[in-house]
C-alpha positions in Angstrom: -6.4 15.2 34.1 -8.6 15.2 31.0 -9.4 18.7 30.5 -9.8 19.3 26.7 -10.3 23.0 27.2 -6.6 23.1 27.0 -6.6 22.0 23.4 -5.2 23.5 21.2 -2.5 24.2 23.7 -1.2 27.8 23.7 2.2 27.6 25.4 4.7 30.2 26.4 8.2 29.0 25.7 10.3 30.7 28.3 13.1 32.0 26.1 13.9 35.2 24.4 16.0 33.5 21.7 14.2 33.5 18.5 16.3 30.7 17.0 15.3 28.3 19.8 11.8 29.4 19.5 11.7 28.7 15.7 13.5 25.3 16.2 11.0 24.2 18.8 8.1 25.4 16.6 9.4 23.3 13.8 9.8 20.3 15.9 6.4 20.4 17.4 4.6 21.5 14.2 2.7 18.2 14.0 1.0 18.7 17.5 -2.0 20.9 18.4 0.3 23.4 20.2 0.7 27.0 19.5 4.0 28.4 20.8 4.8 32.0 21.8 8.0 33.3 23.2 9.0 35.9 25.8 9.4 38.5 23.2 5.8 38.2 22.1 4.4 39.2 25.4 5.2 42.9 25.3 5.6 42.8 29.1 8.4 43.2 31.6 10.3 39.8 31.7 11.5 38.7 35.2 15.1 38.0 35.6 15.6 34.5 36.8 19.0 33.5 38.3 19.9 30.1 37.1 21.1 28.9 40.5 20.4 25.2 40.0 23.0 22.5 40.0 21.5 20.6 37.1 19.8 21.5 33.9 16.4 20.2 35.2 16.7 22.4 38.3 17.5 25.5 36.1 14.4 24.6 33.7 12.2 24.3 36.7 13.4 27.6 38.2 12.6 29.4 35.0 9.3 27.9 34.3 7.8 28.4 37.8 9.1 32.0 37.7 7.5 32.7 34.4 4.2 31.1 35.5 4.2 33.2 38.5 4.7 36.4 36.5 2.3 35.6 33.6 -0.2 33.0 34.8 -0.3 31.2 31.6 1.0 27.7 30.6 4.7 27.9 30.2 7.7 25.7 29.8 11.4 26.3 29.9 14.4 24.2 28.8 18.0 24.1 30.0 21.1 22.2 28.8 24.5 21.1 29.9 27.4 20.6 27.4 29.8 17.7 28.1 32.9 16.7 26.3 34.6 13.3 26.1 38.1 12.9 27.6 38.4 16.5 28.9 39.2 17.3 32.5 36.7 18.7 34.8 38.1 22.3 34.9 37.4 22.6 31.0 33.8 21.0 31.1 31.3 23.6 30.7 28.4 21.5 32.0 25.2 23.7 32.6 27.6 26.8 32.4 27.7 26.8 28.6 27.6 30.5 28.1 29.0 31.7 31.5 32.8 31.0 31.7 34.6 32.0 34.8 31.6 34.1 36.0 31.4 36.0 32.7 28.4 35.8 30.4 29.8 35.4 26.9 28.6 37.0 23.6 28.2 34.8 20.6 31.7 35.8 19.4 33.3 35.2 22.7 31.8 31.8 22.8 33.2 31.0 19.3 36.7 32.1 20.6 36.4 30.0 23.8 35.2 26.7 22.3 37.4 27.0 19.3 40.3 27.5 21.6 39.3 24.3 23.7 39.1 22.3 20.5 42.4 23.5 19.4 43.8 22.5 22.7 42.5 19.0 22.9 41.8 18.3 19.2 38.3 18.0 17.8 36.0 17.5 20.9 33.3 14.8 21.0 30.4 16.6 22.6 26.9 16.1 23.6 24.1 18.0 25.3 22.1 16.8 28.2 18.7 18.5 28.1 15.8 19.1 30.5 12.4 20.5 30.4 9.7 21.7 32.8 6.2 22.5 31.9 3.8 24.3 34.1 0.1 24.2 33.0 -1.3 25.7 36.2 -0.8 25.8 39.9 -1.4 22.1 40.2 -0.1 20.4 37.0 3.6 20.4 36.4 5.5 18.0 34.0 9.2 17.7 33.7 11.9 15.4 32.4 15.6 15.0 31.9 15.9 11.7 30.2 18.2 10.0 27.6 16.0 10.5 24.7 16.4 14.2 25.1 20.2 14.1 25.0 21.8 15.1 21.7 23.6 12.7 19.6 27.4 13.0 20.1 28.9 15.5 17.7 32.2 17.0 17.1 33.5 20.6 18.0 36.2 22.0 15.7 38.6 24.7 16.1 37.7 26.2 12.8 34.2 27.8 12.6 31.9 27.5 9.8 31.3 30.8 7.8 27.6 30.8 8.6 26.5 32.3 11.9 23.0 32.1 13.5 22.4 34.6 16.4 22.0 32.7 19.7 23.7 29.5 18.4 27.3 30.2 18.1 28.5 26.6 18.9 26.5 25.4 15.9 29.1 27.1 13.7 31.8 24.9 15.3 29.8 21.7 15.2 30.2 18.7 12.9 28.2 15.6 12.5 30.1 12.7 13.9 29.0 10.2 11.3 29.7 12.2 8.1 32.2 14.9 9.3 30.2 17.7 7.8 29.3 20.9 9.5 25.9 21.2 10.9 25.1 23.9 8.5 26.1 21.8 5.6 23.6 19.1 6.5 20.3 18.7 4.6 17.5 20.6 6.2 15.6 17.8 7.8 18.7 16.4 9.4 19.6 19.8 10.9 16.1 20.1 12.3 16.7 16.7 14.1 19.9 18.1 15.6 18.3 21.3 16.6 15.7 19.7 18.9 15.9 16.2 20.0 13.2 13.7 19.4 12.6 13.2 23.2 11.0 16.7 23.3 8.3 15.7 20.8 7.7 12.6 22.8 7.4 14.6 26.0 4.7 16.8 24.6 2.9 13.9 23.0 2.7 12.3 26.4 1.5 15.5 28.1 -1.2 15.9 25.5 -2.3 12.4 25.9 -2.9 13.1 29.8 -4.8 16.5 29.2 
C-alpha cells in the first residue's frame, strides 16, 4: 500500500496511561507520527477483556476493539514479565498487574514484586513486548519479536524513592550493567529502557510501506 494520504500519520495509542503515551511519543519523535491517547478522545472507552494467552493476542484484541469503536488508525501494545530461575507459579507472564485474579494498584504491585525479590534475591527480569496496529479494515500490522524485548534488568526488594504513576515496577528496577536504579540513569538511557528500539523499527517499516 502506497497511500501517502496517511502521512503525517495520526495514530491513537490504545492506552489510558499518560506515562506510556509520553514514553512512546518520545521514542517516535523522529517520525511523521502524531500520537493521541484514549484520554484525548473525550468519548466512552470500551472495556476490552485481555483474554489472550500471549502478549500479541492481547495487543490484537485491544487494537481491533478500539478500531471498531472509533474507526481511526490505532495501535495497542502488551507485555509479559519473566524472571530467570523462578518457578512457574511466581512468573507473572502477561498477568503483570493481575495477581491471583486481583487487579493491583501501583502500591500493591510494589509490595508484591518487592516481596518476590526478597524471597528469591534480586530478580533478573525482562519484558517480552508485542504490538498490533490497525490502519483500516484491510491493513493490519503486528509483531512480537526479539528486538522488542527489553534488556535484562534487576528487580530489587527495596524501591527507589521516586514514583511514577502507572510504572510502579520502575521504582524497583536496576540497570544490570551498572547496578543503578532506572531513575538514577541519565535521561537518554532511561528513554531507551522505557520503549525498546524495536518499536521504532516497527513504525519505520510500516511508514515505508504506506
